C-alpha positions in Angstrom: 0.0 0.0 0.0 1.2 3.5 -0.8 0.0 4.8 2.5 -2.1 4.4 5.5 -4.9 7.0 5.7 -4.9 9.7 8.4 -7.8 7.8 9.9 -5.8 4.7 10.5 -2.7 6.6 11.6 -4.7 8.4 14.2 -6.3 5.2 15.5 -2.9 3.4 15.8 -1.1 6.3 17.5 -4.0 6.8 19.9 -4.1 3.1 20.6 -0.4 2.8 21.3 0.4 6.1 22.9 -3.0 7.6 24.0 -4.5 4.7 25.8 -7.6 4.5 23.7 -8.1 1.0 22.4 -8.6 0.4 18.7 -10.6 -2.7 17.8 -9.4 -4.0 14.4 -12.2 -4.8 11.9 -13.2 -8.4 11.8 -13.3 -8.3 8.0 -11.3 -6.1 5.6 -12.6 -5.2 2.2 -10.7 -4.3 -1.0 -12.1 -1.5 -3.2 -11.1 -0.4 -6.7 -10.7 3.2 -7.8 -10.7 5.1 -11.1 -9.2 8.2 -9.5 -6.6 8.2 -6.7 -7.6 8.4 -3.1 -5.3 10.1 -0.6 -4.4 9.9 3.1 -7.5 12.0 3.8 -9.8 9.6 1.8 -11.6 10.7 -1.4 -10.8 9.3 -4.8 -13.4 7.8 -7.1 -14.4 4.3 -6.2 -15.9 2.1 -9.0 -19.6 1.8 -9.1 -22.4 0.2 -11.2 -22.1 -2.9 -13.3 -22.4 -5.2 -10.3 -19.3 -3.7 -8.6 -19.0 -4.3 -4.9 -16.0 -4.3 -2.6 -14.6 -7.8 -2.0 -13.8 -9.2 1.4 -10.1 -9.8 1.8 -8.9 -13.3 2.9 -6.6 -13.7 5.9 -3.3 -11.9 5.5 0.0 -13.7 5.9 2.5 -11.7 8.0 6.2 -12.2 7.3 9.7 -10.6 7.6 11.2 -7.9 9.6 12.6 -4.6 8.5 10.3 -4.4 6.7 7.4 -6.5 8.0 4.9 -7.3 5.3 1.3 -8.5 5.2 0.1 -10.2 2.0 -3.2 -11.7 0.9 -3.0 -15.4 1.5 -5.6 -16.2 -1.2 -6.8 -14.7 -4.4 -9.2 -11.7 -4.2 -11.6 -12.0 -7.2 -14.3 -9.5 -7.8 -17.6 -10.5 -9.5 -18.0 -10.5 -13.2 -18.7 -6.9 -14.3 -22.1 -6.5 -15.9 -21.2 -3.0 -17.2 -18.2 -0.8 -17.4 -16.3 0.0 -14.1 -14.0 2.4 -15.9 -10.2 2.3 -15.8 -9.1 1.0 -12.5 -5.9 2.8 -11.3 -5.8 2.3 -7.5 -7.0 0.0 -4.8 -7.8 0.5 -1.2 -8.6 -1.4 2.0 -11.7 -0.6 3.9 -13.2 -1.6 7.3 -16.7 -2.1 5.8 -18.4 -3.5 2.7 -20.1 -0.2 2.1 -19.3 3.3 3.5 -16.9 2.7 6.4 -13.3 4.0 6.5 -10.5 3.8 4.0 -7.5 2.4 5.9 -4.8 2.3 3.2 -4.5 2.7 -0.5 -2.0 2.3 -3.4 -1.7 2.8 -7.2 -1.8 -0.4 -9.2 1.3 -1.5 -11.1 -0.7 -1.1 -14.3 -4.1 0.4 -14.9 -6.9 -1.9 -16.1 -10.0 -1.0 -18.0 -12.9 -3.1 -16.8 -15.8 -3.7 -19.3 -18.9 -5.9 -19.1 -17.9 -9.5 -18.8 -14.4 -8.8 -17.3 -13.3 -10.2 -13.9 -10.8 -8.2 -11.8 -8.5 -10.4 -9.7 -5.6 -10.0 -7.3 -3.6 -13.3 -7.2 -2.5 -14.6 -3.8 0.4 -12.7 -2.5 0.0 -9.7 -4.8 -1.6 -7.3 -2.3 1.2 -6.3 0.0 1.1 -3.9 2.9 4.5 -3.0 4.3 5.7 -1.3 7.4 9.3 -0.2 7.1 
């Protein structure tokens, strides 16, 4: 992920240093964007054509300096029934709809999603790194 959002940074700092417990979401969701979000949120999330955020499988944690979390299984979105536009970024949310954007990143390559297409992240291809 390119960055954690201000929301998540505030929660982590307050949890560790401020004494206010942060309860991690029980399920994380991957969302796709056609315009970049930022640390304050925003961006343009895909919509229409049967688009919906996809729940993320359990993450595999490995390494030190940096420590990395990677998706342990593929994340495959439903078959598009209409155009989703050109996907340029992805994000991790704490809810299937609305909720809070936790982190985001640009894709290695943009992908235009038309009716009949399936967007997929292979296992191990969604990496979140703390350096």
